[in-house]
LONU-536314 format. One record per residue: residue number from 0; z, x, y of N, C-alpha, C in turn. Coordinates in steps of 0.2 Angstrom, whole numbers, always signed. Atoms other than C-alpha are relative to their C-alpha. Last residue first. Layout:
# LONU-536314
i / n.zz / n.xx / n.yy / ca.zz / ca.xx / ca.yy / c.zz / c.xx / c.yy
NUM / Z / X / Y / Z / X / Y / Z / X / Y
...
# end
This chain:
# LONU-536314
i / n.zz / n.xx / n.yy / ca.zz / ca.xx / ca.yy / c.zz / c.xx / c.yy
154 / +6 / +3 / +4 / -39 / +15 / -131 / -5 / +4 / +0
153 / -1 / -1 / +7 / -23 / +23 / -125 / -5 / -2 / -5
152 / -1 / -7 / +1 / -29 / +26 / -107 / +2 / +1 / -7
151 / +6 / -4 / +0 / -36 / +9 / -106 / +1 / +7 / -2
150 / +4 / +3 / +6 / -20 / +0 / -112 / -7 / +4 / +0
149 / -3 / -4 / +6 / -10 / +11 / -99 / -4 / -2 / -6
148 / +2 / -7 / -1 / -22 / +5 / -85 / +3 / +4 / -6
147 / +7 / -1 / +2 / -22 / -13 / -91 / -1 / +8 / +0
146 / +5 / +1 / -5 / -3 / -14 / -91 / -7 / +2 / -2
145 / +4 / -6 / -1 / +7 / -15 / -107 / -5 / -1 / +5
144 / +7 / +1 / +1 / +20 / -29 / -108 / -3 / +8 / +0
143 / +2 / -7 / +1 / +39 / -31 / -109 / -7 / -1 / -2
142 / +3 / -1 / +6 / +43 / -48 / -101 / -3 / +7 / -1
141 / +3 / -7 / -1 / +56 / -51 / -88 / -3 / +1 / -7
140 / +2 / -3 / +6 / +60 / -70 / -86 / -3 / +7 / +1
139 / +4 / -6 / -1 / +70 / -77 / -71 / -2 / +3 / -7
138 / +7 / +2 / +2 / +76 / -94 / -75 / -4 / +6 / +1
137 / +5 / -3 / -5 / +94 / -88 / -75 / -7 / -2 / -3
136 / -4 / -1 / -6 / +110 / -95 / -84 / -5 / +2 / +5
135 / +3 / -5 / -4 / +100 / -103 / -99 / +4 / +1 / +7
134 / +1 / +2 / -6 / +111 / -113 / -111 / -3 / +6 / +5
133 / -1 / -6 / -5 / +110 / -105 / -128 / -2 / -3 / +7
132 / -7 / -2 / -1 / +114 / -118 / -141 / +1 / +6 / +5
131 / -2 / -5 / +5 / +96 / -119 / -148 / +7 / +2 / +1
130 / -1 / +3 / +6 / +94 / -136 / -139 / +1 / +5 / -6
129 / -6 / +4 / +1 / +98 / -127 / -123 / +1 / -3 / -7
128 / -6 / -5 / +0 / +86 / -113 / -125 / +6 / -5 / -1
127 / +0 / -3 / +6 / +72 / -126 / -129 / +6 / +5 / -1
126 / -2 / +5 / +5 / +76 / -136 / -114 / +1 / +3 / -7
125 / -7 / +2 / -1 / +76 / -121 / -103 / +3 / -5 / -5
124 / -3 / -6 / +3 / +59 / -115 / -110 / +8 / -2 / +1
123 / +1 / +0 / +8 / +52 / -132 / -107 / +4 / +5 / -3
122 / -4 / +5 / +3 / +59 / -132 / -89 / +0 / -1 / -7
121 / -7 / -2 / +0 / +52 / -115 / -86 / +4 / -6 / -2
120 / -1 / -5 / +5 / +35 / -120 / -92 / +7 / +2 / +0
119 / +0 / +3 / +6 / +35 / -136 / -81 / +2 / +5 / -6
118 / -7 / +2 / +1 / +39 / -125 / -66 / +1 / -4 / -7
117 / -1 / +7 / -1 / +22 / -117 / -68 / +7 / -2 / -2
116 / +1 / +4 / +6 / +24 / -98 / -68 / +1 / -7 / +1
115 / -3 / +7 / +0 / +22 / -87 / -54 / -2 / -3 / -6
114 / +5 / +6 / +1 / +19 / -68 / -57 / +4 / -7 / +1
113 / -4 / +6 / -1 / +28 / -52 / -51 / -6 / -6 / -1
112 / +4 / +5 / -4 / +20 / -36 / -58 / +4 / -7 / +0
111 / -2 / +7 / +1 / +30 / -21 / -63 / -4 / -4 / +4
110 / +2 / +4 / -5 / +25 / -4 / -67 / +2 / -7 / -1
109 / -5 / +4 / -4 / +36 / +5 / -79 / -2 / -4 / +6
108 / -1 / -3 / -6 / +23 / +17 / -86 / +5 / -3 / +5
107 / +3 / -7 / -1 / +23 / +14 / -104 / +2 / +3 / +6
106 / -5 / -4 / +4 / +34 / -2 / -107 / -2 / +7 / +0
105 / +4 / -4 / +5 / +24 / -11 / -93 / +5 / +5 / -3
104 / -2 / -7 / -1 / +35 / -24 / -85 / -4 / +4 / -5
103 / +4 / -3 / +6 / +28 / -42 / -82 / +2 / +8 / +1
102 / +1 / -7 / +0 / +41 / -51 / -71 / -3 / +3 / -6
101 / +0 / -3 / +7 / +43 / -69 / -68 / -3 / +7 / +1
100 / +4 / -6 / +2 / +47 / -77 / -51 / +1 / +2 / -7
99 / -4 / -5 / +4 / +54 / -95 / -49 / -5 / +6 / -2
98 / -2 / +3 / +7 / +43 / -103 / -36 / +4 / +5 / -3
97 / +0 / -4 / +5 / +42 / -99 / -17 / +2 / -3 / -7
96 / -7 / +0 / +3 / +38 / -111 / -4 / -1 / +4 / -6
95 / -2 / +5 / +5 / +22 / -106 / +5 / +6 / +0 / -3
94 / -4 / +5 / -4 / +22 / -95 / +21 / +1 / -6 / -5
93 / +3 / +7 / +1 / +18 / -79 / +12 / +4 / -5 / +3
92 / +4 / +3 / -6 / +24 / -63 / +20 / -4 / -6 / -1
91 / -4 / -1 / -6 / +38 / -58 / +8 / -4 / -4 / +6
90 / +2 / +6 / -5 / +28 / -65 / -7 / +4 / +0 / +6
89 / +7 / +0 / -2 / +27 / -49 / -18 / -2 / -5 / +5
88 / +3 / +6 / +2 / +46 / -47 / -18 / -7 / +0 / +3
87 / +1 / +4 / -6 / +51 / -29 / -17 / -3 / -7 / -2
86 / +7 / +0 / -3 / +57 / -22 / -33 / +0 / -4 / +6
85 / +2 / +4 / -5 / +74 / -17 / -40 / -7 / +0 / +2
84 / +4 / -3 / -6 / +82 / -9 / -55 / -3 / -6 / +4
83 / -4 / -2 / -6 / +95 / -13 / -68 / -3 / +3 / +6
82 / +1 / -8 / -2 / +82 / -12 / -82 / +5 / +2 / +5
81 / +0 / -4 / +6 / +87 / -29 / -90 / -1 / +8 / +1
80 / -6 / -1 / +3 / +92 / -37 / -74 / +0 / +5 / -6
79 / +2 / +1 / +7 / +77 / -34 / -64 / +6 / +1 / -4
78 / -4 / -4 / +5 / +84 / -37 / -47 / -3 / -1 / -7
77 / -3 / +3 / +6 / +72 / -45 / -34 / +3 / +6 / -4
76 / +1 / -4 / +6 / +68 / -41 / -16 / +3 / -3 / -6
75 / +5 / -5 / -2 / +65 / -50 / +0 / -1 / +5 / -6
74 / +6 / +1 / +4 / +73 / -66 / -6 / -5 / +5 / +3
73 / +5 / +2 / -5 / +87 / -64 / +8 / -7 / -1 / -3
72 / -2 / +6 / -2 / +100 / -63 / -6 / -5 / -3 / +5
71 / +1 / +5 / +6 / +90 / -50 / -15 / +2 / -7 / +3
70 / +7 / +2 / +1 / +88 / -40 / +1 / -1 / -5 / -5
69 / +2 / +4 / -6 / +107 / -41 / +5 / -8 / -2 / -1
68 / -3 / +7 / +0 / +112 / -36 / -12 / -3 / -4 / +5
67 / +3 / +3 / +5 / +100 / -21 / -11 / +2 / -7 / -1
66 / +6 / +2 / -3 / +108 / -16 / +6 / -5 / -4 / -5
65 / -1 / +6 / -5 / +125 / -17 / -2 / -7 / -2 / +3
64 / -1 / +6 / +4 / +119 / -7 / -17 / +1 / -6 / +5
63 / +6 / +3 / +3 / +111 / +6 / -6 / +1 / -6 / -4
62 / +4 / +3 / -5 / +127 / +8 / +4 / -7 / -3 / -2
61 / -3 / +7 / -1 / +137 / +10 / -12 / -4 / -3 / +6
60 / +2 / +5 / +5 / +125 / +24 / -17 / +3 / -7 / +2
59 / -5 / +0 / +6 / +128 / +34 / -1 / -3 / -6 / -4
58 / -4 / +5 / +0 / +112 / +36 / +10 / +5 / +0 / -6
57 / -3 / +1 / +7 / +104 / +53 / +12 / +5 / -6 / +1
56 / -7 / +3 / -1 / +92 / +53 / +27 / +3 / -1 / -7
55 / -4 / -5 / -2 / +76 / +63 / +29 / +7 / -2 / +0
54 / -3 / +1 / -7 / +66 / +47 / +31 / +5 / +6 / +1
53 / +4 / +3 / -5 / +53 / +48 / +17 / +3 / +0 / +7
52 / +7 / -3 / -1 / +61 / +61 / +5 / -4 / -3 / +6
51 / -1 / -7 / -2 / +79 / +56 / +8 / -7 / +3 / +1
50 / -2 / -1 / -7 / +75 / +38 / +7 / +1 / +7 / +3
49 / +6 / +2 / -4 / +65 / +40 / -9 / +2 / +0 / +8
48 / +5 / -5 / +0 / +79 / +50 / -17 / -6 / -2 / +5
47 / -3 / -5 / -4 / +92 / +37 / -13 / -5 / +6 / +1
46 / +1 / +2 / -7 / +80 / +24 / -19 / +4 / +5 / +5
45 / +7 / -2 / -2 / +80 / +33 / -36 / -1 / -2 / +7
44 / +0 / -7 / -1 / +99 / +31 / -36 / -7 / +3 / +1
43 / -4 / -2 / -7 / +99 / +13 / -32 / -1 / +7 / +1
42 / -7 / +1 / +1 / +86 / +10 / -47 / +3 / +2 / +7
41 / -4 / -6 / -2 / +68 / +8 / -43 / +7 / -2 / -1
40 / -7 / +2 / -1 / +55 / -4 / -51 / +4 / +6 / +1
39 / -5 / +1 / +5 / +38 / +4 / -51 / +6 / -3 / +3
38 / +3 / +5 / +5 / +23 / +3 / -40 / +4 / -2 / -5
37 / +0 / -2 / +7 / +33 / +10 / -25 / -4 / -5 / -5
36 / +5 / -6 / +1 / +28 / +9 / -7 / +0 / +1 / -8
35 / +7 / +2 / -1 / +36 / -8 / -5 / -5 / +5 / -2
34 / +2 / +4 / +5 / +53 / -3 / -13 / -7 / -2 / +1
33 / +1 / -4 / +7 / +54 / +12 / -2 / -2 / -5 / -5
32 / +6 / -4 / +0 / +50 / +1 / +13 / -1 / +4 / -6
31 / +5 / +5 / +1 / +64 / -11 / +9 / -7 / +4 / +0
30 / +0 / +2 / +7 / +76 / +3 / +8 / -6 / -4 / -2
29 / +1 / -6 / +4 / +71 / +10 / +25 / +0 / -1 / -8
28 / +8 / -1 / -1 / +70 / -7 / +33 / -2 / +6 / -5
27 / +3 / +5 / +4 / +88 / -10 / +27 / -7 / +1 / -1
26 / -1 / -2 / +7 / +93 / +7 / +34 / -3 / -5 / -5
25 / +4 / -6 / +1 / +85 / +2 / +51 / +1 / +2 / -7
24 / -2 / -6 / -4 / +94 / -15 / +51 / -5 / +6 / -2
23 / +3 / -5 / +4 / +86 / -31 / +45 / +0 / +6 / +4
22 / +3 / -6 / -3 / +98 / -43 / +54 / -3 / +5 / -5
21 / -2 / -7 / +3 / +104 / -60 / +48 / -5 / +5 / +4
20 / -5 / -3 / -3 / +104 / -77 / +57 / +3 / +7 / -3
19 / -6 / +1 / +4 / +93 / -85 / +44 / +7 / +3 / +4
18 / +0 / +7 / +1 / +78 / -86 / +56 / +7 / -2 / -4
17 / -3 / +3 / -6 / +82 / -68 / +60 / +0 / -8 / +0
16 / -7 / -1 / +0 / +80 / -63 / +42 / +3 / -3 / +7
15 / -3 / +5 / +5 / +63 / -71 / +41 / +7 / +1 / +0
14 / +1 / +6 / -3 / +57 / -62 / +57 / +4 / -5 / -5
13 / -5 / +0 / -5 / +63 / -45 / +50 / +0 / -7 / +3
12 / -7 / +0 / +3 / +54 / -49 / +34 / +5 / +0 / +5
11 / -1 / +7 / +3 / +38 / -53 / +43 / +7 / -1 / -3
10 / +0 / +5 / -6 / +39 / -37 / +53 / +2 / -7 / -2
9 / -7 / -1 / -3 / +43 / -27 / +37 / +1 / -5 / +6
8 / -4 / +3 / +4 / +27 / -35 / +29 / +7 / +1 / +3
7 / +1 / +7 / -1 / +16 / -30 / +44 / +6 / -4 / -5
6 / -2 / +2 / -6 / +23 / -13 / +44 / +0 / -7 / +1
5 / -7 / +0 / +1 / +20 / -11 / +25 / +3 / -2 / +7
4 / -2 / +6 / +4 / +2 / -17 / +28 / +8 / +0 / -1
3 / +1 / +5 / -5 / -1 / -4 / +42 / +3 / -7 / -4
2 / -5 / +1 / -4 / +7 / +9 / +31 / -1 / -6 / +5
1 / +1 / -4 / -6 / -5 / +7 / +17 / +6 / -1 / +5
0 / +0 / +4 / -6 / +0 / +0 / +0 / +0 / +4 / +6
# end
């Protein structure tokens, strides 16, 4: 993603936060920018390295976690529970209402793709889980896949 696109997305995220009475501070922008420039999900520790490399600033891990919590709460980022890593929301600058996001994670290179799934599919899945005696606590799905690039390299 080029810097112009990142700036546009950050500007949109800043406006989004302002509508909710929140502020997208300089450090929050740094972390969000790190997520936006990455093709892979990043851990808090990896984000420390990204911020150090791109901004010359070392942020404490607890600050990174607080910032990530803020970004997730503001729907600007997503936490991938299975990997304990984070990605920027692909729909930050969209004006349409967001649906429940699902994530395709390449098991070879760790790239992540956010997709939207029809609400009826999620409802069916929740009903099946409930009837199996496993009430669903989150409708977020994280699927292990192989991206086309890795598939083409191995083929």
